C-alpha positions as CSV (number, residue, x, y, z in Angstrom):
1,M,0.0,0.0,0.0
2,L,1.0,3.6,-0.5
3,N,2.2,5.6,2.5
4,G,0.9,8.8,0.9
5,K,1.9,11.3,-1.8
6,V,5.1,13.2,-1.4
7,Y,5.0,17.0,-1.2
8,G,6.4,19.6,1.1
9,M,9.8,20.7,2.3
10,S,13.1,20.4,0.5
11,S,16.6,21.5,1.4
12,A,17.4,21.9,-2.4
13,P,16.9,25.2,-4.1
14,K,13.6,26.2,-5.7
15,W,15.2,25.9,-9.1
16,I,18.5,25.1,-10.7
17,E,20.1,25.8,-14.1
18,S,21.5,23.0,-16.2
19,Q,21.6,21.8,-19.8
20,I,19.4,19.2,-21.5
21,A,20.0,17.6,-24.9
22,F,17.1,17.7,-27.3
23,V,16.8,16.4,-30.8
24,N,18.1,18.9,-33.4
25,E,15.5,21.2,-34.9
26,E,16.2,20.0,-38.4
27,W,14.2,16.8,-37.6
28,R,11.0,18.8,-37.3
29,Q,10.4,18.9,-41.1
30,R,12.3,15.8,-42.2
31,S,10.2,12.8,-43.4
32,E,12.5,10.1,-42.0
33,P,13.1,9.8,-38.3
34,P,16.6,10.2,-36.7
35,R,18.4,7.1,-35.3
36,I,19.9,7.3,-31.9
37,F,21.4,4.0,-30.8
38,N,24.9,4.8,-29.4
39,R,27.0,7.8,-28.1
40,E,28.0,8.9,-31.6
41,S,24.5,9.0,-33.0
42,R,23.3,10.8,-29.9
43,H,25.9,13.5,-30.4
44,A,25.1,13.8,-34.1
45,N,21.3,14.2,-33.6
46,T,20.9,16.2,-30.4
47,S,22.0,19.6,-29.1
48,R,22.2,20.9,-25.5
49,H,19.9,23.8,-24.3
50,D,20.3,25.9,-21.2
51,V,17.2,25.4,-19.1
52,V,15.7,26.2,-15.6
53,I,14.7,23.0,-13.8
54,H,12.1,23.5,-11.0
55,N,12.2,21.7,-7.7
56,A,8.9,19.8,-7.8
57,R,8.9,19.2,-4.1
58,L,8.2,22.9,-3.6
59,Q,5.4,23.1,-6.1
60,E,2.3,24.7,-4.6
61,E,-0.2,22.9,-6.7
62,E,-0.7,19.1,-6.3
63,Y,0.5,16.7,-9.0
64,D,-1.9,14.8,-11.2
65,L,-1.0,12.0,-13.5
66,D,-3.9,13.1,-15.8
67,D,-2.7,16.7,-15.9
68,C,1.0,17.4,-15.5
69,G,1.7,13.7,-16.1
70,Y,3.7,12.7,-13.0
71,I,3.4,12.1,-9.2
72,L,5.8,11.1,-6.5
73,V,4.6,8.6,-3.8
74,N,6.1,7.1,-0.7
75,H,6.3,3.3,-0.9
76,K,8.5,1.0,1.0
77,T,9.3,-2.2,-0.9
78,A,10.0,-5.6,0.5
79,V,12.4,-6.3,-2.4
80,S,16.1,-5.8,-2.2
81,E,17.5,-8.1,-5.0
82,F,16.6,-5.9,-8.0
83,R,19.0,-7.8,-10.2
84,N,17.3,-11.1,-9.6
85,K,14.7,-11.3,-12.4
86,E,12.6,-13.9,-10.6
87,V,12.4,-11.8,-7.5
88,V,11.4,-8.7,-9.5
89,A,8.8,-10.6,-11.5
90,Q,7.2,-12.4,-8.5
91,Q,7.5,-9.7,-5.8
92,Y,8.2,-6.3,-7.2
93,F,5.8,-6.3,-10.1
94,P,2.8,-7.2,-7.9
95,E,3.8,-4.4,-5.5
96,M,3.9,-1.8,-8.3
97,Q,0.7,-3.1,-9.8
98,E,-1.0,-2.3,-6.5
99,V,0.5,1.2,-6.5
100,I,-0.6,2.0,-10.0
101,L,-4.1,0.7,-9.6
102,E,-4.5,2.7,-6.4
103,L,-3.3,5.9,-8.1
104,T,-5.4,5.6,-11.3
105,G,-8.5,3.6,-10.4
106,A,-8.0,1.6,-13.6
107,H,-10.1,-1.5,-14.4
108,T,-6.8,-3.4,-14.5
109,A,-3.1,-2.9,-14.9
110,L,-1.2,-5.2,-17.3
111,P,2.6,-5.5,-16.8
112,F,5.1,-4.6,-19.5
113,S,7.5,-7.5,-18.8
114,F,10.7,-5.7,-19.9
115,Y,12.3,-3.6,-17.2
116,Q,15.6,-2.0,-16.6
117,V,18.1,-1.5,-13.8
118,R,20.1,1.5,-14.7
119,S,23.6,2.4,-13.7
120,K,26.4,4.8,-14.8
121,R,28.5,2.3,-16.8
122,P,26.4,-0.7,-17.9
123,D,27.3,-3.1,-20.7
124,N,24.4,-2.0,-22.8
125,F,23.9,1.6,-24.2
126,F,20.2,1.6,-23.3
127,D,20.8,0.4,-19.7
128,A,22.8,3.6,-19.0
129,Y,21.2,6.8,-17.8
130,S,19.5,8.6,-20.7
131,L,21.4,11.7,-21.7
132,Y,18.7,13.2,-24.0
133,M,15.1,14.2,-23.5
134,H,12.9,11.4,-24.9
135,C,9.7,9.4,-24.8
136,D,10.0,5.6,-24.6
137,F,7.4,4.9,-27.3
138,S,5.7,6.7,-30.2
139,P,2.2,8.1,-29.9
140,D,1.7,7.1,-33.5
141,T,1.8,3.4,-32.7
142,W,0.3,3.4,-29.3
143,L,-2.9,1.5,-30.0
144,Q,-1.0,-1.2,-31.8
145,L,1.4,-1.5,-28.9
146,A,-1.5,-1.5,-26.4
147,Q,-3.0,-4.5,-28.1
148,S,0.3,-6.2,-28.2
149,I,0.7,-5.8,-24.4
150,V,-2.8,-7.2,-23.9
151,Q,-1.9,-10.3,-26.0
152,T,1.4,-10.9,-24.2
153,S,0.3,-10.2,-20.7
154,G,-1.3,-13.6,-20.0
155,T,-4.8,-12.2,-19.5
156,E,-7.7,-14.1,-21.0
157,E,-9.7,-10.8,-21.3
158,Q,-9.9,-8.9,-24.6
159,Y,-9.9,-5.1,-24.6
160,P,-11.0,-3.8,-28.0
161,E,-10.0,-0.2,-28.6
162,D,-13.5,0.9,-29.4
163,E,-14.6,-0.1,-25.9
164,W,-11.4,0.6,-23.8
165,D,-8.7,3.2,-23.3
166,F,-5.1,2.6,-22.4
167,A,-2.5,4.5,-20.5
168,L,1.1,3.4,-20.0
169,Y,3.1,4.5,-16.9
170,N,6.6,4.3,-15.7
171,L,7.3,3.6,-12.1
172,W,10.9,4.7,-11.3
173,R,12.7,4.1,-8.0
174,P,16.3,4.7,-6.8
175,I,17.9,1.5,-5.4
176,E,20.7,1.0,-2.9
177,R,21.0,4.7,-1.9
178,P,19.3,8.1,-2.3
179,V,19.9,10.0,-5.6
180,E,22.9,12.2,-5.1
181,K,23.7,12.9,-8.8
182,D,22.2,12.5,-12.3
183,P,18.5,12.8,-11.2
184,L,15.6,12.4,-13.5
185,V,14.0,15.5,-15.1
186,L,10.5,15.6,-16.6
187,I,8.7,17.9,-18.9
188,D,5.4,19.0,-17.4
189,A,2.9,17.4,-19.8
190,R,0.8,20.6,-19.8
191,T,3.6,22.5,-21.4
192,I,4.5,20.3,-24.4
193,E,2.9,20.7,-27.8
194,R,2.0,17.6,-29.8
195,E,3.7,19.1,-32.9
196,D,7.0,19.3,-30.9
197,I,7.1,15.5,-30.6
198,V,8.7,13.6,-33.5
199,N,9.4,9.9,-34.0
200,Y,12.9,8.5,-33.7
201,L,14.4,5.0,-34.1
202,A,16.5,3.5,-31.3
203,I,18.3,1.0,-33.5
204,E,20.9,1.3,-36.3
205,E,18.8,-0.6,-38.9
206,G,15.2,-1.6,-39.3
207,T,12.0,0.1,-38.1
208,N,10.9,-2.1,-35.1
209,A,12.1,0.2,-32.3
210,L,10.0,3.3,-33.0
211,A,10.0,5.8,-30.1
212,A,9.4,9.6,-29.8
213,I,11.6,12.5,-28.9
214,P,10.6,16.2,-28.2
215,L,12.0,19.3,-29.8
216,F,13.0,22.1,-27.5
217,N,10.4,24.8,-26.9
218,K,11.0,27.8,-24.6
219,N,7.5,27.4,-23.2
220,Q,8.2,23.9,-21.7
221,K,8.5,23.6,-18.0
222,Y,11.1,21.2,-16.5
223,C,10.7,19.6,-13.1
224,Y,12.6,17.2,-10.8
225,F,12.4,15.7,-7.3
226,P,15.8,16.3,-5.6
227,N,17.3,13.7,-3.2
228,M,14.9,10.9,-4.0
229,T,15.2,7.9,-1.7
230,P,14.6,4.2,-2.2
231,D,11.4,4.6,-0.4
232,E,10.0,6.9,-3.0
233,V,8.6,6.0,-6.5
234,L,8.3,8.5,-9.3
235,V,5.3,7.6,-11.5
236,F,5.0,9.3,-14.8
237,K,3.0,8.9,-18.0
238,Q,4.3,7.4,-21.2
239,L,1.2,7.4,-23.4
240,D,-2.6,7.8,-23.1
241,S,-5.4,7.2,-25.6
242,R,-7.9,9.3,-23.6
243,I,-8.2,12.5,-25.5
244,D,-9.1,14.6,-22.4
245,K,-5.9,13.5,-20.5
246,S,-2.3,14.5,-20.8
247,L,-0.5,12.5,-23.5
248,V,3.1,11.9,-22.5
249,C,5.7,13.1,-20.0
250,P,9.2,13.2,-21.7
251,H,12.1,12.6,-19.4
252,T,15.9,12.2,-19.1
253,S,18.7,12.3,-16.6
254,F,20.6,15.5,-16.2
255,I,23.7,16.9,-14.5
256,D,22.8,18.5,-11.2
257,P,25.3,21.4,-10.7
258,S,24.6,21.4,-7.0
259,A,25.7,17.7,-6.6
260,A,28.8,17.2,-4.3
261,A,32.0,16.2,-6.0
262,D,32.1,12.9,-4.1
263,A,28.4,12.1,-4.7
264,G,27.6,8.4,-5.1
265,E,26.6,7.0,-8.4
266,R,22.9,6.6,-9.0
267,E,21.2,3.2,-9.6
268,S,17.6,2.9,-10.3
269,I,14.9,0.5,-11.6
270,D,12.0,1.4,-13.8
271,I,9.1,-0.8,-14.7
272,R,6.0,-0.1,-16.7
273,F,2.3,-1.0,-16.4
274,M,-0.5,-0.4,-18.9
275,C,-3.7,0.7,-17.3
276,V,-7.0,-0.2,-18.9
277,F,-10.0,2.1,-18.6
278,P,-13.6,1.7,-20.0
279,K,-14.3,4.3,-22.6
280,E,-16.5,7.1,-21.3
281,K,-19.8,7.1,-23.1
282,V,-20.4,10.2,-25.2
283,N,-24.0,11.4,-25.1
């Protein structure tokens, strides 16, 4: 069960200045998507922008997954072996399913079986901290992906898209220690325009790894939760088929200029659940 939503006091400043990499403006008008699959292709297709990042712990208004697209909750897990896939599947996924159902009131929450434990220097490029603002999946293929998740989730239920809506959420938690450097930054979903989101491919060849990536816009608002602990979970939206809700919450790690020189390396786990909602009837 949740121990409550996290708001209130913070020893960190109200805002900090840093840089975030966004896809280059040239990709706004190009018909083919950029490919970002290693350090070299990331450098070639993104550029850094100076930004102000707000301390979300000090926001006066409450967070809402359907509005700004993110929320932070207190949750103490019984799991400690996050690199043990069996433990994560059998213990951690059920814990997080309970969290997301309580937050959303969804009819059900289906697991997205792939998950990642992220660290500074992993063997795989995509297990490292992200260093550019991105969305994990493309809005253009969301309904196809939603049906794929239904089919692979093990449920016997069918959820046709003319009767059901689907929203995909990330549940992101630090492990081992509090976050002292390289925290996660989010774009407030209320401040991103749909035309500022373009597709990109996260592979060198082929087209089966379509995701999305935002272009920089000076009207965007950037937020983070400083000093997150292993007893906190940041929940944020990946995609949503409901037209009256926020669509997506782009995210990345960033360099916190206030971090101590001897700050410990961040490790984190992020898993995903797709929530299923009955379509609201239109009179």
